[in-house]
C-alpha positions in Angstrom: -47.1 -46.4 40.3 -46.2 -45.9 43.8 -49.6 -45.4 45.5 -49.7 -42.2 47.6 -48.7 -41.8 51.5 -51.7 -40.4 53.1 -52.7 -39.8 57.1 -56.1 -38.7 58.2 -56.5 -35.3 59.7 -57.3 -37.0 63.2 -53.9 -38.6 62.8 -52.0 -36.0 61.8 -53.3 -33.7 64.6 -52.5 -36.4 67.3 -48.7 -36.6 66.3 -46.2 -34.8 68.1 -43.6 -32.8 66.2 -40.7 -31.0 67.2 -40.9 -27.3 66.6 -39.1 -25.2 63.6 -35.2 -25.2 64.4 -34.1 -21.8 64.6 -30.6 -19.6 64.0 -32.1 -17.0 65.8 -35.0 -17.5 67.6 -38.4 -16.5 65.8 -36.3 -14.7 63.2 -34.1 -16.8 60.8 -35.1 -20.5 60.8 -33.5 -23.6 59.3 -34.3 -23.4 55.6 -34.2 -20.9 52.5 -34.3 -17.3 53.7 -33.9 -14.0 52.0 -33.0 -10.6 53.8 -33.6 -7.8 50.9 -33.0 -3.9 50.6 -31.9 -1.2 48.4 -28.4 -0.7 47.6 -26.5 0.6 50.3 -29.1 0.0 52.9 -26.8 -1.6 55.2 -27.7 -5.3 54.4 -23.9 -6.3 54.4 -23.0 -5.0 57.6 -25.7 -6.5 59.2 -25.2 -10.2 57.7 -21.7 -9.7 58.9 -22.5 -8.5 62.2 -25.1 -11.2 62.5 -22.6 -14.0 61.5 -20.1 -12.8 63.6 -22.5 -12.7 66.9 -24.2 -16.4 65.9 -20.8 -18.0 65.4 -19.9 -16.9 69.0 -23.8 -17.8 70.2 -24.7 -14.4 71.5 -28.0 -13.0 71.1 -29.1 -10.9 68.2 -31.4 -8.5 69.2 -31.8 -10.2 72.5 -33.2 -12.8 70.9 -30.8 -16.4 71.7 -29.1 -17.9 68.4 -28.2 -21.3 67.9 -24.2 -20.9 68.5 -22.5 -22.7 65.4 -20.1 -22.2 62.4 -20.7 -20.2 59.9 -20.0 -19.4 56.1 -20.4 -16.5 54.3 -19.6 -16.2 51.0 -18.7 -12.1 50.3 -19.4 -12.4 46.9 -19.1 -8.6 46.3 -16.4 -7.7 48.8 -12.5 -8.3 49.2 -10.7 -10.1 52.2 -9.3 -6.6 52.9 -12.7 -5.0 53.3 -14.1 -7.5 55.3 -11.1 -7.3 57.4 -11.7 -3.6 58.0 -15.4 -4.3 58.7 -14.9 -6.7 61.3 -12.4 -4.5 63.0 -15.5 -2.1 63.1 -18.0 -4.1 64.1 -15.3 -4.9 67.5 -16.7 -7.9 67.6 -14.4 -11.1 68.5 -13.2 -13.2 65.9 -13.5 -16.7 65.8 -12.6 -19.7 63.7 -16.6 -20.9 63.4 -17.0 -17.7 61.3 -15.2 -18.5 57.6 -15.2 -16.3 54.8 -15.2 -16.9 50.5 -15.0 -13.9 48.1 -15.7 -16.2 45.3 -17.4 -19.2 44.3 -19.3 -21.1 41.3 -22.4 -20.2 39.7 -25.9 -21.7 41.0 -26.5 -25.0 38.9 -22.6 -24.7 37.7 -20.8 -26.3 40.9 -22.2 -24.1 43.7 -24.3 -26.8 45.0 -21.7 -29.3 45.1 -19.1 -26.5 46.9 -21.7 -26.1 49.3 -22.7 -29.8 50.4 -18.6 -29.9 50.2 -18.1 -27.2 52.8 -20.7 -28.8 55.0 -19.2 -32.4 54.8 -15.8 -30.7 55.8 -17.0 -28.7 58.9 -20.0 -30.6 59.8 -20.9 -28.0 62.7 -21.7 -25.5 59.9 -25.1 -24.3 60.3 -25.5 -21.0 58.8 -24.9 -20.4 55.2 -24.8 -16.9 53.9 -24.7 -15.8 50.0 -23.9 -11.9 49.3 -25.7 -11.6 47.1 -28.2 -13.5 45.2 -27.6 -12.2 41.7 -23.5 -13.0 42.0 -24.7 -16.8 42.0 -26.9 -16.7 39.0 -25.9 -17.6 35.6 -27.3 -14.8 33.3 -28.0 -17.8 30.9 -30.4 -19.5 33.0 -33.0 -16.5 32.3 -32.6 -16.9 28.3 -36.1 -19.5 28.0 -38.1 -16.5 29.2 -39.9 -18.3 32.1 -38.8 -15.9 34.7 -40.9 -17.5 37.8 -39.6 -20.8 36.5 -36.3 -19.7 36.4 -36.5 -17.9 40.1 -38.4 -21.0 41.6 -36.1 -23.5 40.4 -33.0 -21.5 41.8 -34.8 -21.3 45.2 -35.7 -24.8 45.5 -31.9 -25.9 44.8 -30.7 -24.0 47.2 -33.5 -25.2 49.8 -32.6 -28.6 48.8 -29.6 -28.3 50.5 -30.9 -26.3 53.4 -33.5 -29.3 53.9 -31.4 -32.3 53.3 -28.9 -31.1 55.9 -30.8 -29.4 58.0 -29.4 -26.0 57.9 -30.3 -22.6 57.4 -29.3 -20.3 54.0 -29.6 -16.7 54.2 -29.7 -14.8 50.6 -28.6 -11.1 50.5 -31.0 -9.6 47.5 -32.1 -6.1 46.3 -35.3 -4.6 45.6 -36.9 -2.5 42.7 -36.7 1.0 42.9 -40.6 1.4 42.7 -42.4 1.2 45.6 -45.8 -0.9 46.6 -47.5 0.7 49.2 -50.0 -2.1 49.4 -47.2 -5.0 50.1 -43.9 -3.7 50.1 -42.7 -7.5 49.9 -43.4 -7.1 46.5 -40.8 -5.0 45.9 -38.1 -7.9 46.3 -36.3 -8.2 42.8 -37.1 -10.8 40.4 -40.9 -12.7 39.8 -42.8 -14.5 42.3 -40.9 -17.4 41.9 -38.5 -16.1 44.5 -41.3 -15.5 47.2 -42.7 -18.6 46.1 -39.6 -20.6 46.8 -38.6 -18.9 50.2 -39.3 -20.2 54.0 -38.7 -16.9 55.4 -38.2 -13.3 53.8 -36.6 -10.3 55.5 -37.0 -6.7 54.0 -34.9 -4.2 55.3 -35.3 -0.8 54.8 -34.3 2.9 55.6 -36.4 6.0 56.1 -34.5 7.8 53.0 -30.9 7.0 51.8 -28.5 8.0 55.0 -30.7 7.7 57.8 -30.1 6.4 61.2 -33.6 4.8 61.5 -34.8 1.6 59.6 -37.0 -1.2 59.8 -37.0 -5.0 59.3 -40.4 -7.0 58.3 -40.1 -10.2 58.5 -43.0 -12.8 57.1 -42.2 -16.3 56.6 -43.7 -19.7 56.8 -42.5 -20.8 60.5 -41.9 -17.0 62.1 -44.6 -14.7 62.8 -45.2 -11.7 61.0 -43.5 -8.8 62.6 -41.9 -5.5 62.0 -38.6 -4.8 64.1 -37.6 -1.0 64.4 -33.7 -0.4 64.2 -31.2 2.3 64.0 -28.0 2.3 62.1 -25.2 3.6 65.1 -21.6 2.6 64.6 -22.3 0.3 61.6 -24.8 -2.0 63.6 -28.1 -1.8 63.3 -29.5 -1.7 67.2 -32.8 -2.7 68.0 -35.3 0.3 69.2 -38.8 -1.5 68.9 -40.4 -4.4 67.8 -44.4 -5.0 66.6 -46.4 -7.7 65.6 -48.5 -7.9 61.9 -51.1 -5.6 64.0 -48.9 -2.8 64.9 -48.7 -3.5 68.2 -46.0 -3.9 70.6 -45.7 -7.6 71.0 -47.0 -9.0 74.2 -45.6 -11.2 76.5 -46.5 -15.3 75.2 -49.7 -16.7 76.4 -49.8 -18.9 79.3 -49.7 -22.9 78.2 -53.0 -24.5 79.3 -53.8 -25.4 82.8 -54.3 -29.0 82.1 -50.6 -29.1 81.5 -49.5 -27.7 84.5 -52.0 -29.9 86.6 -50.2 -32.9 84.9 -46.7 -32.0 85.8 -47.9 -31.5 89.3 -49.6 -35.4 89.0 -46.4 -36.7 87.2 -44.1 -35.5 90.2 -44.4 -38.2 92.5 -44.7 -41.0 89.7 -42.4 -42.3 87.6 -45.3 -43.6 84.7 -48.8 -43.5 84.2 -51.2 -45.3 81.5 -55.0 -44.8 80.6 -57.4 -43.0 78.6 -57.9 -39.4 78.1 -60.9 -39.4 80.8 -58.8 -41.3 83.2 -56.0 -38.9 82.9 -58.4 -35.6 83.3 -60.0 -37.5 86.4 -56.9 -38.0 87.8 -55.7 -34.3 87.6 -59.1 -33.0 88.0 -59.0 -31.0 85.0 -62.4 -29.8 84.2 -61.7 -27.0 81.1 -60.6 -29.8 78.8 -62.5 -32.5 76.8 -61.3 -36.0 76.5 -60.9 -35.8 72.6 -58.8 -32.6 73.0 -56.3 -34.2 75.8 -53.7 -36.4 72.8 -54.1 -33.2 70.6 -53.1 -30.9 73.8 -50.1 -33.1 74.7 -48.9 -33.5 70.9 -49.2 -29.9 70.6 -46.9 -28.7 73.5 -44.8 -31.6 73.8 -41.6 -30.9 72.6 -41.7 -26.9 74.0 -43.4 -27.8 77.4 -43.3 -31.8 78.5 -40.4 -32.7 77.0 -38.4 -30.0 78.7 -39.6 -30.9 82.3 -38.5 -34.5 81.5 -42.0 -35.7 80.8 -42.5 -38.8 77.9 -45.7 -38.9 76.3 -47.2 -41.8 73.6 -50.5 -42.8 72.6 -51.4 -45.7 71.2 -55.1 -47.3 69.9 -56.1 -50.1 71.1 -59.4 -51.3 69.7 -62.2 -48.6 70.6 -60.2 -46.8 72.4 -57.1 -44.5 72.8 -54.3 -45.3 75.6 -52.0 -42.7 76.7 -48.5 -43.3 77.9 -46.8 -40.7 80.3 -43.8 -41.3 81.8 -40.7 -39.6 83.7 -37.0 -39.2 82.3 -36.0 -42.0 84.5 -39.1 -44.5 83.9 -39.0 -47.8 82.6 -40.5 -48.5 78.9 -44.1 -47.3 79.1 -44.9 -48.5 75.9 -45.5 -52.3 76.9 -49.0 -53.1 76.6 -49.0 -55.7 79.4 -48.3 -52.5 81.8 -49.8 -52.8 85.5 -53.3 -50.7 85.3 -53.1 -46.6 85.8 -52.3 -45.4 89.2 
């Protein structure tokens, strides 16, 4: 028996972790996502347009994308139909976007096919599978335990996404029956589908053939949001965006004043070392308590400090915790024999 590897809450709160990586900022993170909608809603038009934008590094609804190679498994289409759709979208064709119209089934070779494609094309960061039903083997559900089968299918695909640090986007269908309380319950399959996903995008039109529609988003690494869209010339164009309260999305809150004071404090210094109390005194900050300093630095390190050229590290010695700060061109600040804080 291997002992459990644990970490207490204090240690965890003081560790800096990079923020989630996104293919489309705040919309499609690395991991396993699904885009679900009724038949003929325009899902395939949306993912083709999205694939073409991402492969060129162009924004999606004013959101930046991570430019990368994209593998699109168009399992309900043919190459001639894909070509005609690309012409309609009027996007520049690029070699970073690759298509396939046939593949093996899940648990029947698909995992190996995707892995080999990633090995051959290591710049691939997004895999689109249209549709989920096309890669499912009907024999997988013969056991009668739909939840276990659905969850196992999601876990198999999520494992590939996590191991290779990519995004996998599944296109899927919804039931004909409506759920007024939670539309996400309309996604076809058992709760095992939702349980195994990182992000869920639900595309709905006001009615069949309507130009207007909405994209509802929920997930582990994204904020709940509702995006109003208009289907125009085969492209889903942005109309309006709301958060989960139904209010227009406000600009992000400012970072704590302490961080701005810290950046100014480090402008004329190569490095600094000391306790949280000493740091607060040095930057003349009174709104944050000493016990919250390391937590604040860890929480905002990758999104605030690192882009501004400030490195951070903390280390407990005896009864106190020392904080090490350095600019990008500083010497190693992890040496406990450094001079006293300056």
